[in-house]
N, C-alpha and C positions, 0 to 999 in steps of 0.2 A: 710598738708604736704608741705614741700618746694619742689621746682623744682628738686633739686638733689635727694631728697628722692623718688620722683615719678619716676625718671629715674632708680634709684636702684631697686625699687620694680618691675617696668615694665621689667627691664632686667632679674631679677631673675625669673619672671613668664615666659618670653619668653624662657629662657634657660631651664627651667624645662619642658615646653611644647615641646620644640625641642628634649629634651632627651627622653621624653615619646613617641614621635611619630617618633623618629629616623630621625629628620629633621635637618641636619647639618647647613643649612642656618638660621633657626630660632635660633639655639643655638648660632651661631656667632652674630646674631642681639642682642641677650640677653647679650652676653659678651660686645658688643660695648656699649649698653645702660649703663651697669654697669661701664665701663671705663669712659664714659661721666660724670657719677655721681662723680667718683673719681677726675676727672680733675676739675669739678666745685668746689668741696670741697677744693682742693689745691689752686685754684685761690682765693676763699673766705678767706682762711687762710693767703695767701700772702697779700691780700688787708688789712686785719685787722692788720697784722704786720706792713705794711707800714704806716697805719693810726696812730698806736701807736708810731712809731718811728718819723714820720715826721709831724704828725698832731698837735703837741704841738705848742702853740703860744709862741714866744720868747718875752722877756721883753726888 
């Protein structure tokens, strides 16, 4: 699993555990982990786009 997939899975688990135990702090941590995963995905997509646009060698 990639780092962002680990964050997503960890976040879902924390959010579910927080919901099951009625622990709002744990639910918030889970949502934060999931948000971190989304940000990492967006950064990766932006980096790939930049590489494809600017990474070409000019003749």
